[in-house]
N, C-alpha and C positions, 0 to 999 in steps of 0.2 A: 421407165419413168421419163416424163417429158419435162424439159426445163423451160422452153418458151411457151407462151400462152398459145394453145392450139387455136387455129382460126375458127371462127364461127361459134365461139362460146359466149354465153350470156350469164351474167351473175344471177344466181338463184337465191342465195341467202348465206347465212353463216351458222356455224356450230355454236350453240349456246353452252351446252354442258353434256356430260355423260349422264345417262339415265338407266338405272338398273345395273345388274351385275354381269349381264351377258353381252355387253358392248353396244347397247342401245344409245341413241343420240337424241337430244332435243335440239332441233334446228329452228331458227327464225327465218321464215321465207319473206323476202321483201315484197313480193307480189303474190297474194294468196290465190289468185286466179291461175297462176302457173302450176299449182299443185294438182289441179284437175287433169293435167296432161303431162305429168312428170315422165321423163324418159326413164328407161331402165338403167341408164348409165349416167353418173354424175362425176365431176372432177373436183378434187380437193387440192388446193395449193398449200404445200407445206412451207415452213419458214425458210428452207433452203432453196426456195423458188421452184421446186419440182411439182409438177402436176401429176396426180395419181388418179386413174379412173377406178370407180367403185360401182358395183351393181347394187341397185336398191332391191332389198328382198321384202321390206315391209314399210308402209307409211300409214300413220294414223294421226288424226288431228288431236292436238293437245289444247285443252281449254285454257284461254288466257283472255283477260279483258282488254289489254292494251297492246298485245303483240300477236303476230301470226305464227304460232308455234306448232311444230309437228314432231312426233316421235318417229324416228326412222331406224331401220336396221340396215347396215351395209354389209354385203358379203365380204369376208376377210377380216372384219372387226368383231372379235368374239369375247373380249374381256373389257371390264370397266377401265383398266389401265390403258389399253389401246384407244378406247373411246375418249378418255381424258386428254390424250395427246393431241386430239383434234380440236380441242376447245378454241374458239375464236377464229378458226380457219374458214376461208371462203369456199362456198360450194358453187360450182359452175355447171351449166347444162349445155348440151349441143342443140337444144330446142331453139328454133328460130325466134328472134326477139319479137317479131310480129305476133307470134302465137302466145306470147306471155302477156299480152295486153289485157288489162282489167276488163271483165265482162261488162261491168257497170258503165265504163266509159265508151262502150261501143253501141249503146242503145239509144242515142240521140235520134229522134225522129220515129222511134218505134211507137206503135199503138199500145195503149194500156187498157186492159180489159179486167172487169170484175170476174169473180168465179162463175157467175151465171152467164158470162159471155157478153154482157153489155159493155159498151164503150165508155171509158172515163175521159180520155183525152190522148195527147201525144207528148212524149218525153221531149222537153225543150232544153233541159240542162241537168247536170248532176252536181250537187253540192257535196264536197268532201269534208267530212268532220272526223275528228280523232276516233270516234266510236264506230261510225258506219257512214256509208254514202246515202244521200237523200235524193230521190228522183223528183225533179220539178216537172209537173205535168201541166200542160196548157189545156184547160178544159173550158172551151168557149172563152168568156171574158175573165174567168178565174184561173188562178194557179193553185194546184193541189200539191202538197208536199207529202211524199210517201217514203218512209225509211226503207232502204234496201236490206231488210231483215226477214227471216223466215216467217215471222208473224204476219207480214203483209205481202211479200213477194213470193209467189209459189213456183213460178217457172219463167224462163226467158227463152223464147223460140226465135233463134236467129234466122231460120228459113222463112218464117212468116212475119218476121220483124214485129213481134208482139211480146209484151210483158204481162204475165197473168198475175193477178193480185187477189187478195181476200181481206175481209175485215176492214175495208177502207171507207165505209159510209161515214163514220165519225170524223175521219180525217178530211173527207170531202166537205162536210158541213162546216169545218173551220175556215174554209177558203172564202 
């Protein structure tokens, strides 16, 4: 067990509660984009200031309207009692901080395309709301607002610097 904070660790989230009888945990992730690239190993800081590494064996999204919750299973935690002892503890990752950046915040300047490949405009800003982020698209003289949700955003290609959308004609007519 490690007492000092190991170098290069980034805060991932915290344990909200035990889930189920076999040691499952509900965790709140502070940055949902980081879950796409979760490392196999996370560190949990215990009240006695010791850092203990755990290997993730399962991660699933847990539906919540206001929080980024995930169900996880950690190797070595096999009972609800063990899982309950982790409540409110911090999870850290050795994943670099730059890789934990929100995908939405890195799309400024990207071209936005409809599902048929036609061009809508260019991302000029991202509005952060409690529910979801909203892309601000500069489309000629108009600004189009597109919520970053599955109903409208289908893909984000960082190589081509493009955001693919669908069902946006009604949103475009509001601009």
